[in-house]
Every structure is written in C-alpha cells, then in structure tokens.
KEVEX-481633 format. One line per 3 residues: number of its first residue (from 1); their letters; for each residue x, y, z of C-alpha. Coordinates in nm, 2 decimals, m for minus. Layout:
BEGIN
NUM> a> X/Y/Z | ...
END
This chain:
BEGIN
1> meg> m0.48/1.49/1.18 | m0.75/1.28/1.33 | m1.01/1.05/1.16
4> gkl> m1.10/0.70/1.08 | m0.89/0.39/1.06 | m0.58/0.33/0.84
7> iif> m0.53/m0.01/0.68 | m0.20/m0.07/0.52 | m0.11/m0.35/0.28
10> sap> 0.27/m0.37/0.22 | 0.48/m0.63/0.04 | 0.75/m0.67/m0.21
13> sgs> 0.64/m0.59/m0.57 | 0.45/m0.89/m0.72 | 0.33/m1.04/m0.38
16> gkt> m0.04/m0.99/m0.46 | m0.11/m0.69/m0.23 | m0.27/m0.48/m0.51
19> tiv> m0.51/m0.77/m0.60 | m0.60/m0.81/m0.23 | m0.66/m0.44/m0.18
22> rhl> m0.88/m0.43/m0.50 | m1.08/m0.73/m0.36 | m1.14/m0.55/m0.03
25> lqf> m1.26/m0.23/m0.20 | m1.55/m0.43/m0.34 | m1.72/m0.47/0.00
28> pel> m1.93/m0.16/0.10 | m1.96/m0.28/0.46 | m1.59/m0.22/0.51
31> nle> m1.63/0.15/0.43 | m1.29/0.17/0.26 | m1.15/0.42/0.02
34> fsi> m0.82/0.38/m0.16 | m0.54/0.63/m0.08 | m0.39/0.74/m0.41
37> sat> m0.01/0.78/m0.37 | 0.19/1.06/m0.53 | 0.49/0.99/m0.74
40> sre> 0.76/1.18/m0.93 | 0.78/0.92/m1.20 | 0.62/0.95/m1.54
43> pre> 0.28/0.77/m1.60 | 0.30/0.43/m1.75 | 0.07/0.35/m2.04
46> gee> m0.30/0.36/m1.93 | m0.23/0.53/m1.60 | m0.43/0.84/m1.51
49> hgk> m0.35/1.13/m1.28 | m0.57/1.13/m0.98 | m0.68/0.77/m1.04
52> hyy> m0.37/0.55/m1.03 | m0.13/0.81/m0.88 | m0.09/1.18/m0.84
55> fip> 0.19/1.24/m1.09 | 0.40/1.53/m0.96 | 0.71/1.64/m1.15
58> lkg> 1.03/1.60/m0.95 | 1.08/1.97/m0.86 | 0.72/1.99/m0.74
61> fkq> 0.75/1.67/m0.54 | 1.06/1.81/m0.36 | 0.87/2.13/m0.28
64> hik> 0.59/1.92/m0.12 | 0.86/1.75/0.09 | 0.99/2.10/0.20
67> ned> 0.64/2.21/0.28 | 0.58/1.89/0.49 | 0.28/1.80/0.28
70> fie> 0.34/1.43/0.31 | 0.25/1.18/0.59 | 0.54/0.97/0.45
73> wee> 0.76/0.98/0.14 | 1.05/0.79/0.01 | 1.30/0.80/m0.27
76> vyr> 1.25/0.44/m0.39 | 1.50/0.46/m0.67 | 1.72/0.76/m0.76
79> dnf> 1.50/1.06/m0.84 | 1.20/0.83/m0.82 | 0.99/0.95/m0.53
82> ygt> 0.67/0.81/m0.38 | 0.46/0.95/m0.10 | 0.13/0.99/0.07
85> lks> m0.01/1.34/0.08 | m0.18/1.45/0.41 | m0.45/1.61/0.20
88> eve> m0.54/1.27/0.05 | m0.59/1.10/0.39 | m0.79/1.41/0.51
91> riw> m1.01/1.39/0.19 | m1.10/1.03/0.27 | m1.16/1.09/0.64
94> akg> m1.38/1.39/0.56 | m1.61/1.14/0.38 | m1.63/0.93/0.70
97> knv> m1.44/0.64/0.54 | m1.14/0.42/0.64 | m0.83/0.46/0.44
100> ifd> m0.67/0.16/0.27 | m0.31/0.17/0.14 | m0.13/m0.04/m0.12
103> idv> 0.21/0.09/m0.02 | 0.58/0.00/m0.01 | 0.72/m0.15/0.31
106> agg> 0.91/0.16/0.44 | 0.61/0.39/0.38 | 0.37/0.15/0.55
109> lri> 0.59/0.13/0.86 | 0.62/0.51/0.88 | 0.24/0.55/0.88
112> krk> 0.22/0.28/1.15 | 0.47/0.47/1.36 | 0.28/0.80/1.32
115> fpq> m0.07/0.66/1.39 | m0.01/0.35/1.60 | m0.36/0.32/1.74
118> qtl> m0.55/0.39/1.42 | m0.34/0.16/1.19 | m0.36/m0.20/1.09
121> avf> m0.04/m0.29/0.91 | m0.05/m0.61/0.70 | 0.25/m0.76/0.53
124> vkp> 0.17/m0.98/0.23 | 0.44/m1.25/0.20 | 0.50/m1.43/m0.13
127> psv> 0.56/m1.80/m0.14 | 0.93/m1.74/m0.23 | 1.16/m1.49/m0.40
130> del> 1.17/m1.73/m0.70 | 0.79/m1.72/m0.73 | 0.81/m1.34/m0.71
133> kir> 1.04/m1.33/m1.00 | 0.81/m1.55/m1.21 | 0.51/m1.32/m1.12
136> lkk> 0.70/m1.00/m1.21 | 0.81/m1.15/m1.55 | 0.45/m1.26/m1.63
139> rkt> 0.34/m0.89/m1.59 | 0.56/m0.79/m1.89 | 0.56/m0.43/m1.76
142> ese> 0.93/m0.39/m1.68 | 1.27/m0.46/m1.82 | 1.49/m0.75/m1.69
145> dki> 1.71/m0.49/m1.51 | 1.41/m0.34/m1.33 | 1.29/m0.68/m1.23
148> nmr> 1.63/m0.77/m1.09 | 1.63/m0.44/m0.89 | 1.28/m0.53/m0.75
151> iak> 1.40/m0.88/m0.65 | 1.71/m0.74/m0.47 | 1.48/m0.49/m0.29
154> asv> 1.24/m0.78/m0.20 | 1.50/m0.96/0.00 | 1.54/m0.65/0.22
157> ela> 1.17/m0.59/0.24 | 1.10/m0.95/0.35 | 1.32/m0.90/0.65
160> tap> 1.08/m0.62/0.78 | 0.78/m0.85/0.79 | 0.80/m0.91/1.17
163> qfd> 0.76/m0.53/1.22 | 0.40/m0.54/1.08 | 0.09/m0.62/1.29
166> tii> 0.02/m0.94/1.10 | 0.15/m1.14/0.80 | m0.06/m1.29/0.53
169> kny> 0.12/m1.57/0.34 | m0.01/m1.55/m0.02 | 0.04/m1.91/m0.13
172> dld> m0.32/m1.93/m0.24 | m0.48/m1.60/m0.35 | m0.84/m1.70/m0.25
175> iak> m0.74/m1.79/0.10 | m0.52/m1.47/0.13 | m0.83/m1.26/0.02
178> eea> m1.05/m1.43/0.28 | m0.79/m1.38/0.55 | m0.75/m1.01/0.45
181> ysl> m1.13/m0.96/0.47 | m1.15/m1.11/0.81 | m0.85/m0.91/0.95
184> vsd> m1.00/m0.58/0.82 | m1.35/m0.65/0.94 | m1.22/m0.73/1.29
187> fig> m1.00/m0.42/1.29 | m1.28/m0.18/1.20 | m1.52/m0.36/1.44
190> lek> m1.76/m0.49/1.18 | m1.85/m0.81/1.37 | m1.93/m0.61/1.69
193> kke> m2.15/m0.37/1.49 | m2.35/m0.67/1.34 | m2.40/m0.82/1.69
196> e> m2.53/m0.50/1.85
END
C-alpha cells in the first residue's frame, strides 16, 4: 500500500476531534477525504451505511480480521469492533487525495506505526476530564453507564498523548481549528506549493 498522506485526529470521546475534522474537510486546498471506519455495532438513529460507518455484522467483521482486510482494528468494548479497511484508504488514495481519520487513540497509533513517514498523528486534548463529562452529557446520545465507561477510558487515552506527533489543546474551539489547519497545511506541503 502506497499513496498520499495520512492525517490522524485522535482523542477521548467528546474532545472535539470530530468537529475539527469536519472543519478541515471544508478546505479544498487541503485535498482531504474522510476515511469511513467499519464497525460491528448497530447504526444509531440517523446514521447511514457508507456515510457515517461501514456497518458490518459481528461475524462478518471477524471474517475481515481473519482475511487481514484491516489496516487496524480494535475491540473497543466487548463484541464492539471498530477498524479501518485497507480498501477504504486505497479508494481515497486512488482519487489522489490525502486521508483524514477521526479515530480512537489505539487505532491512530497503529496507523502511525505502520506508515511512519506518511502520517501526521494529532492528539486533541480536552481542557479536563470534568469538561469531557459535561460535553458527553450535553450530547444526550448515551446512557449514564456508557458515559462513565467513556470517561474511564479517557483517563487511559490521555496518557498516550505524548506518543502522538503533536497535541492540540482544545480549550477554545476556534483556536484549535486554526491550529489544526496550520498543522495539516504544513504537513502536506501547502505553504511550499504556494511559494513555488
């Protein structure tokens, strides 16, 4: 597998990585396309197959693992798998685009290890775990138990931040978005292209 650049945004759930990634996708000059993850979980209300995720039943997901169809995969919670299909990255590279990921911490680091030269791995750090809990509750998409599970996981994920190429502290979303744009444009060599 060889192609364009890989840009990873990882963070604990509720840190703002999805908002930042959506922001970056609005800029044609960055030549980005979003990598759609595969998951074994059921779609939530409003989610569409092939747009939000590739929804693959558990048995099928495990078969893809056996076939080595994933760049990375993880069992995030029991029988709840997420992963990045090789075919998804190849599809985006075939269009001559850079791949941008909104991915969990473990998956992000796995991609970085596989493609060290082609990857920019960015960790989005929330102001605090308390702030994270407030953000997750405001979403109103998950039960209290699920939120507590995510908060417990967040503490572990925050400890991995130093393994990423860079950390964006999301205290102010507008500043975080600007910082992200600047990091990505530097990484893909946008400034150099403009000057030539």
